[in-house]
C-alpha positions as CSV (number, residue, x, y, z in Angstrom):
1,M,-12.3,-33.8,-75.9
2,K,-9.4,-31.4,-76.5
3,Q,-7.1,-31.1,-79.5
4,D,-3.3,-30.7,-79.2
5,W,-2.0,-27.8,-81.3
6,K,1.5,-26.7,-82.0
7,P,3.0,-24.4,-79.4
8,G,1.8,-20.9,-79.8
9,T,0.9,-17.7,-78.1
10,M,-2.7,-18.0,-77.1
11,I,-2.8,-16.0,-73.9
12,Y,-5.7,-13.6,-74.6
13,P,-7.1,-11.1,-74.1
14,L,-4.2,-8.6,-73.6
15,P,-4.1,-4.9,-73.3
16,A,-3.8,-3.0,-76.5
17,V,-1.3,-0.2,-75.8
18,M,0.4,2.5,-77.7
19,V,4.1,2.8,-76.8
20,S,5.6,6.2,-77.5
21,C,9.3,6.7,-77.8
22,G,12.0,9.2,-78.9
23,N,13.9,12.0,-77.2
24,S,13.1,14.9,-79.6
25,P,10.0,15.8,-81.7
26,E,11.9,14.8,-84.9
27,E,12.4,11.3,-83.5
28,Y,9.0,10.8,-81.7
29,N,7.2,7.6,-82.7
30,I,4.3,5.4,-81.6
31,L,4.2,1.6,-81.7
32,T,1.1,-0.4,-81.0
33,L,1.7,-3.5,-78.9
34,S,-0.2,-6.1,-77.0
35,W,2.9,-8.0,-75.9
36,V,3.2,-5.9,-72.7
37,G,3.0,-6.9,-69.1
38,T,3.6,-6.3,-65.4
39,I,6.6,-8.3,-64.2
40,C,7.2,-7.0,-60.7
41,S,5.2,-4.8,-58.2
42,D,8.1,-3.9,-55.8
43,P,10.0,-2.3,-57.5
44,P,7.4,-1.6,-60.2
45,M,8.6,-3.1,-63.4
46,C,7.0,-4.0,-66.8
47,S,8.0,-5.4,-70.1
48,I,7.3,-4.9,-73.8
49,S,8.4,-7.3,-76.6
50,V,9.3,-5.7,-80.0
51,R,10.5,-7.2,-83.2
52,P,14.0,-5.8,-84.0
53,E,12.9,-4.9,-87.5
54,R,10.3,-2.4,-86.2
55,H,11.1,1.3,-86.6
56,S,10.6,2.0,-82.9
57,Y,13.0,-0.8,-81.8
58,A,16.1,1.2,-82.7
59,I,14.7,4.3,-81.0
60,I,13.9,2.5,-77.8
61,K,17.2,0.6,-77.8
62,R,19.2,3.9,-78.3
63,N,17.3,6.0,-75.7
64,M,16.6,3.1,-73.3
65,E,13.2,4.6,-72.4
66,F,9.5,4.5,-73.5
67,V,6.0,5.3,-72.3
68,I,3.2,2.7,-72.2
69,N,0.0,4.6,-73.1
70,L,-3.2,2.8,-72.2
71,T,-5.8,3.0,-75.0
72,T,-9.6,3.3,-75.0
73,E,-12.5,2.5,-77.2
74,A,-12.3,6.1,-78.4
75,L,-8.7,5.6,-79.5
76,A,-9.3,2.2,-81.2
77,R,-8.8,3.6,-84.8
78,Q,-5.6,5.4,-83.8
79,T,-4.4,2.3,-81.9
80,D,-4.8,0.1,-85.0
81,W,-3.4,2.6,-87.4
82,C,-0.3,3.1,-85.4
83,G,0.2,-0.7,-85.4
84,V,0.0,-1.2,-89.2
85,R,1.8,1.9,-90.4
86,S,5.6,2.5,-90.0
87,G,7.2,5.5,-88.4
88,R,9.7,5.3,-91.2
89,N,7.0,6.6,-93.5
90,Y,4.6,8.5,-91.3
91,N,4.6,11.0,-88.4
92,K,2.0,9.1,-86.4
93,F,1.3,11.9,-83.9
94,N,0.4,14.2,-86.8
95,E,-1.4,11.6,-88.9
96,M,-3.6,10.5,-86.0
97,N,-4.1,14.0,-84.4
98,L,-2.4,12.7,-81.2
99,T,-0.7,15.1,-78.9
100,P,2.8,14.4,-77.6
101,G,2.9,15.3,-73.9
102,K,5.7,15.9,-71.5
103,S,7.0,13.0,-69.4
104,K,8.1,13.9,-65.9
105,M,11.1,11.5,-65.6
106,I,12.1,10.6,-69.1
107,S,12.5,12.2,-72.5
108,A,10.0,10.0,-74.4
109,P,6.7,11.7,-75.0
110,T,3.4,10.7,-73.5
111,I,0.2,10.6,-75.6
112,E,-2.1,13.3,-74.0
113,E,-5.3,11.5,-75.2
114,S,-4.4,8.4,-73.3
115,P,-6.0,8.2,-69.8
116,L,-2.9,6.6,-68.3
117,N,0.8,7.0,-69.2
118,I,3.5,4.7,-67.7
119,E,7.0,6.2,-68.0
120,C,9.6,3.4,-68.3
121,R,13.4,3.3,-68.2
122,V,14.9,0.1,-69.8
123,K,16.9,-2.0,-67.4
124,E,17.7,-5.0,-69.6
125,I,17.1,-6.3,-73.1
126,L,16.6,-10.0,-73.7
127,S,16.8,-11.4,-77.2
128,L,14.2,-14.2,-77.3
129,G,13.8,-15.1,-81.0
130,S,11.3,-13.1,-83.1
131,H,11.0,-10.5,-80.4
132,D,13.3,-8.9,-77.9
133,M,11.9,-8.1,-74.5
134,F,12.6,-4.7,-73.0
135,I,12.5,-5.1,-69.2
136,A,11.9,-1.7,-67.6
137,D,11.6,0.1,-64.3
138,V,8.4,2.2,-64.0
139,V,9.7,5.6,-63.1
140,N,6.4,7.6,-63.1
141,V,2.7,7.2,-63.9
142,Q,0.5,10.0,-65.2
143,A,-3.3,9.5,-64.7
144,D,-6.0,11.7,-66.2
145,E,-7.9,13.2,-63.3
146,A,-11.2,12.7,-65.2
147,F,-10.9,9.0,-64.4
148,I,-9.8,9.2,-60.8
149,H,-12.6,8.7,-58.1
150,P,-12.9,11.9,-56.2
151,G,-11.0,11.8,-52.8
152,T,-9.2,8.6,-53.7
153,A,-6.3,7.4,-55.7
154,K,-8.4,4.8,-57.5
155,F,-8.4,4.9,-61.3
156,D,-11.8,4.1,-62.8
157,L,-11.0,1.5,-65.4
158,E,-14.7,1.1,-66.4
159,K,-15.2,4.8,-67.0
160,A,-12.0,4.9,-69.1
161,R,-13.4,2.2,-71.3
162,L,-10.0,0.6,-72.0
163,L,-9.2,-1.4,-75.1
164,A,-8.2,-5.1,-75.1
165,Y,-6.8,-7.2,-77.9
166,S,-7.6,-10.9,-78.6
167,H,-6.3,-12.9,-81.4
168,G,-6.4,-10.2,-84.1
169,H,-9.4,-8.3,-82.8
170,Y,-10.0,-5.3,-80.5
171,Y,-12.6,-5.3,-77.7
172,G,-14.0,-3.0,-75.1
173,L,-13.9,-4.4,-71.6
174,G,-17.1,-5.9,-70.4
175,K,-19.1,-5.4,-67.2
176,E,-17.4,-6.2,-63.8
177,I,-18.2,-9.6,-62.4
178,G,-16.3,-9.4,-59.2
179,K,-13.4,-7.9,-57.4
180,F,-10.2,-9.5,-56.1
181,G,-11.2,-11.8,-53.1
182,W,-14.9,-11.7,-53.7
183,S,-15.1,-15.5,-53.9
184,V,-14.1,-15.8,-50.3
185,Q,-15.6,-12.7,-48.9
186,K,-18.0,-13.2,-46.1
187,K,-21.6,-12.2,-46.9
188,G,-22.6,-8.8,-45.7
189,S,-19.0,-7.4,-45.7
């Protein structure tokens, strides 16, 4: 038997990411989000949803760019802290001993400690209610070579030990149970 609940956002787990923004060191900030997603593969596009009252909202809206920095189990404390403290009151890079890195295509900084940095340029902003969605073109991706399989362009997600968020809690990713298409793959292939 299933119960009916009022409509809500129950799509979990989600990635826990740190979004970095700002076009100068004085403006740099970090915002923790899990309302982030891929919306198109060709051209590569993604979205983040941010409440207008968040400090980073005005920075992203003014500069029209941001970096999605994937987080890891080792960055769990920094990820949570950057989500509950405001950039109005703290320099999050300094407080969490995180290193602002150089993006290749935009002014917003990367987070050097992140294994994967996705540079984004805002294409459109949709006001949706409690959050506004920033729809963005992915203009560059920086991947830490420590997590790339030698001789390939494959990023080792398991080795990176990425962080996920589910209904108020952070989790490491579990063991692999299959790959895309494994359910129809012929035995011995």
